[in-house]
C-alpha positions in Angstrom: 67.0 88.0 267.1 64.7 88.6 264.2 66.2 87.4 260.9 64.6 88.9 257.7 65.4 86.8 254.6 65.1 89.8 252.3 67.7 91.8 254.3 70.4 89.1 254.3 73.0 89.3 251.6 72.2 91.9 249.0 68.5 92.4 249.9 67.1 90.5 246.8 64.2 88.1 247.0 63.9 84.8 245.2 61.7 86.5 242.6 64.5 89.1 241.8 66.9 86.2 241.4 64.6 84.3 239.1 64.1 87.4 237.0 67.8 88.0 236.7 68.6 84.4 235.8 65.7 84.0 233.3 67.6 85.6 230.3 70.4 83.2 230.8 68.1 80.2 230.7 66.3 81.6 227.6 69.6 82.3 225.8 70.7 78.6 226.5 67.4 77.3 225.2 67.8 79.5 222.0 71.4 78.3 221.5 70.3 74.7 221.9 67.4 75.2 219.5 69.8 76.8 217.1 72.2 73.9 217.4 69.4 71.4 216.5 68.3 73.5 213.5 71.8 73.5 212.3 72.0 69.7 212.5 68.6 69.3 210.8 69.5 71.6 208.0 72.9 69.8 207.5 71.0 66.5 207.1 68.5 68.1 204.8 71.2 69.5 202.6 72.9 66.1 202.3 69.5 64.5 201.5 68.8 67.1 198.9 72.2 66.6 197.2 71.6 62.8 197.4 68.3 63.2 195.6 69.8 65.5 193.0 72.6 63.1 192.3 70.3 60.0 192.1 68.1 62.0 189.7 71.2 62.3 187.4 71.6 58.5 187.6 67.9 58.0 186.8 67.9 60.1 183.8 71.0 58.5 182.5 69.4 55.1 183.0 66.3 56.2 181.3 68.2 57.5 178.4 70.3 54.3 178.2 67.2 52.1 178.3 65.3 54.2 175.7 68.0 53.3 173.2 67.5 49.5 173.8 63.6 49.5 173.7 62.5 47.4 170.8 59.5 49.8 170.1 61.3 53.1 170.8 60.1 56.1 168.9 62.2 59.1 167.9 60.1 61.3 170.2 60.8 59.1 173.2 64.5 59.1 172.7 64.6 62.8 172.0 62.7 63.5 175.3 65.0 61.2 177.2 67.9 62.8 175.5 66.7 66.3 176.4 66.2 65.2 180.1 69.7 63.6 180.1 71.4 66.6 178.7 69.9 68.8 181.6 71.0 66.3 184.2 74.4 66.0 182.4 74.8 69.8 182.6 73.8 69.8 186.4 76.2 67.0 187.1 79.0 69.4 186.4 78.1 71.3 189.6 77.1 68.2 191.7 80.2 66.1 191.0 82.8 68.4 189.5 84.4 68.5 186.1 87.4 66.3 187.0 85.2 63.5 188.7 84.9 60.0 187.3 81.1 60.5 187.3 81.3 63.5 184.9 83.7 61.7 182.6 81.5 58.6 182.5 78.4 60.8 181.7 80.4 62.5 179.0 81.2 59.2 177.5 77.7 58.0 177.7 76.4 61.2 176.1 78.8 61.1 173.2 78.4 57.3 172.6 74.6 57.3 172.7 74.3 60.4 170.5 76.6 58.8 168.0 74.7 55.5 168.1 71.3 57.2 167.8 72.6 59.3 164.8 74.1 56.1 163.2 70.8 54.2 163.5 68.8 57.1 162.0 71.2 57.7 159.2 71.8 54.1 158.2 68.6 52.4 159.4 67.1 52.1 156.0 68.4 51.9 152.5 69.7 53.8 150.4 72.9 55.1 151.9 76.4 55.5 150.7 78.5 52.4 151.3 81.7 54.3 151.8 80.2 56.6 154.4 78.6 53.7 156.1 82.0 51.9 156.4 83.5 55.1 157.8 80.8 55.4 160.4 81.0 51.7 161.2 84.6 51.8 161.9 84.0 54.7 164.3 81.2 52.7 165.9 83.4 49.8 166.5 86.0 52.0 168.2 83.4 53.2 170.8 83.2 51.5 174.1 80.1 49.2 174.7 77.3 51.1 176.5 77.0 48.4 179.1 80.6 49.0 180.1 80.0 52.7 180.2 76.9 52.3 182.6 79.0 49.9 184.7 81.7 52.5 185.0 79.2 55.2 185.9 77.5 53.1 188.5 80.9 52.4 190.1 81.8 56.1 190.0 78.5 57.0 191.5 78.8 54.5 194.5 80.6 56.9 196.8 78.4 59.8 195.9 75.1 57.8 196.5 76.1 55.9 199.7 73.0 56.6 201.7 74.8 55.7 205.0 76.9 58.8 204.6 73.9 61.1 204.8 73.4 60.1 208.4 77.0 61.1 209.5 
């Protein structure tokens, strides 16, 4: 009894079976690579968003600090203000209009702009005393900048939690 391995079953050799199953293995490998690329791109997107959001905080902090520098120049404050305004407009898309971050940034923008204008207008004599008293009453009604920055930092905590990037 002579048994021929090629004639048993459907008459296929091992080579034929390997050639037939190769596309299945290649498809599985491509699917696995695609899944890993998806995971990597998702982490990269989260990291990019984190970096953009942190940049908003950095520009806010720089603008805040430029106001308190003892030797600040108008050019420095204007440059910081310009950078901050760009970050402020970007924050609308990063955090949303109804977010606490955007509201704190709006308050920071308005308060700092008012204080800088106040200092430039009434930094030296002469000025109108009545106008100064009106501006001073508005100044006292504004919230302290340190409180605004603290509110901004608290609002940013959930957005800048680096541990959430890994999930």
